[in-house]
C-alpha positions as CSV (number, residue, x, y, z in Angstrom):
1,X,17.5,-3.7,-4.4
2,X,15.0,-2.3,-6.9
3,X,11.6,-1.5,-5.6
4,X,8.3,-1.9,-7.7
5,X,6.9,1.3,-7.0
6,X,2.8,2.8,-8.2
7,X,1.1,5.0,-8.4
8,X,-2.5,4.3,-6.4
9,X,-4.0,4.2,-9.7
10,X,-1.5,2.4,-11.6
11,X,-1.6,-0.2,-8.2
12,X,-5.6,-0.7,-8.6
13,X,-5.0,-0.8,-11.8
14,X,-2.1,-4.3,-11.6
15,X,-4.7,-5.6,-8.8
16,X,-8.5,-4.7,-9.4
17,X,-8.9,-6.3,-6.1
18,X,-7.7,-2.9,-4.6
19,X,-10.1,-0.3,-5.9
20,X,-8.7,3.4,-5.8
21,X,-10.9,4.6,-3.1
22,X,-9.7,1.7,-0.8
23,X,-6.2,2.4,-1.0
24,X,-6.8,5.8,-0.3
25,X,-8.7,5.3,2.7
26,X,-5.9,2.5,3.3
27,X,-3.6,5.2,2.9
28,X,-5.3,8.1,4.6
29,X,-4.9,5.5,8.2
30,X,-1.6,4.4,7.3
31,X,-0.3,5.5,10.8
32,X,-3.1,3.6,12.0
33,X,-3.2,0.3,10.0
34,X,0.6,0.0,10.1
35,X,1.2,0.8,6.5
36,X,4.1,4.0,7.5
37,X,5.6,1.4,9.8
38,X,5.7,-1.6,6.7
39,X,7.2,1.7,4.8
40,X,5.0,0.7,1.7
41,X,3.5,3.8,0.5
42,X,6.3,6.7,-0.1
43,X,5.5,10.4,-0.2
44,X,6.8,13.1,-3.0
45,X,5.1,16.1,-2.4
46,X,1.5,14.9,-2.5
47,X,2.5,12.5,-4.7
48,X,2.1,8.9,-3.2
49,X,3.6,5.8,-4.3
50,X,2.9,1.8,-3.1
51,X,5.3,-0.2,-3.0
52,X,4.5,-3.1,-4.4
53,X,6.0,-6.4,-2.6
54,X,6.2,-4.4,0.8
55,X,2.5,-4.2,0.3
56,X,1.4,-8.1,-0.7
57,X,4.1,-8.8,2.5
58,X,2.4,-6.0,4.7
59,X,-1.1,-8.0,3.7
60,X,0.2,-11.2,4.2
61,X,0.9,-10.3,7.5
62,X,-2.8,-8.6,8.6
63,X,-4.4,-12.0,7.6
64,X,-1.6,-13.9,10.1
65,X,-2.1,-11.6,13.1
66,X,-6.3,-11.9,11.8
67,X,-6.4,-15.6,12.1
């Protein structure tokens, strides 16, 4: 399985609806909002990588729950 991993800056550049600041805030709350459990973020030392496909699935799942 090939994963589409991006840094926070790369993800924000590719998805302008999400600023770097908002992504970093979501990452800081990963345990509370489910990002950690969904496997959206990977940490390599201090570097945080975002799995693009899993992020969008996580976002869609949150929308279904909120509706």
